C-alpha positions in Angstrom: 106.8 78.8 48.5 109.2 78.1 51.3 112.6 79.8 50.7 114.3 79.1 54.0 116.7 76.2 54.4 116.0 75.9 58.1 114.6 72.5 59.1 110.8 72.2 59.5 109.6 70.8 62.8 107.0 68.1 63.1 104.9 70.6 64.9 105.0 72.9 61.9 104.0 70.1 59.6 101.3 68.8 61.9 100.0 71.7 64.0 96.8 69.9 64.9 98.5 67.0 66.7 98.7 66.9 70.5 102.1 66.8 72.3 101.6 63.0 72.9 100.8 62.5 69.2 103.9 64.5 68.2 106.1 62.4 70.5 104.8 59.3 68.9 105.3 60.7 65.4 108.9 61.7 66.2 109.6 58.2 67.6 108.1 56.6 64.5 110.1 58.9 62.3 113.3 58.0 64.1 112.6 54.3 63.8 111.9 54.7 60.1 115.1 56.5 59.5 117.0 53.9 61.4 115.5 51.2 59.2 116.5 53.2 56.1 120.0 53.6 57.3 120.3 49.8 58.0 119.0 49.0 54.5 121.5 51.4 52.9 124.4 50.0 55.0 123.4 46.4 54.1 123.2 47.2 50.4 126.5 48.9 50.6 128.1 46.0 52.4 126.6 43.3 50.2 126.5 45.0 46.8 129.1 47.7 47.0 129.1 51.5 47.0 127.7 51.9 43.5 124.5 50.0 44.5 124.2 52.1 47.7 124.5 55.3 45.6 121.8 54.1 43.3 119.6 53.3 46.3 120.3 56.7 47.9 119.3 58.5 44.7 116.3 56.4 43.8 118.0 54.9 40.7 116.8 51.3 41.2 116.5 50.5 37.5 119.5 48.2 37.3 118.0 45.4 35.1 120.9 43.1 35.8 120.0 42.6 39.4 117.5 40.3 41.0 114.4 42.0 42.6 114.7 39.5 45.5 116.9 39.5 48.5 118.9 36.2 48.6 117.6 33.7 51.2 114.7 36.0 52.2 111.6 34.0 53.2 109.2 36.4 51.4 110.8 35.2 48.0 109.4 31.7 48.5 105.9 30.8 47.2 103.4 30.1 49.9 
């Protein structure tokens, strides 16, 4: 079991990847994190800090809220 609190590098997680593959993986991870931050910020702006806290901690069980994003085209039946 890992006891250190030092960050783990992508190379440590995926030692079999080439340098080019690791660069691609890092770029993808950075884009994914940017999307998650935008989602968090949007939820905080639209629904308030309590909703953002629930999102950050995975507590998305608020039965009083709609599972849809208002005015989102994916909510419409095709």
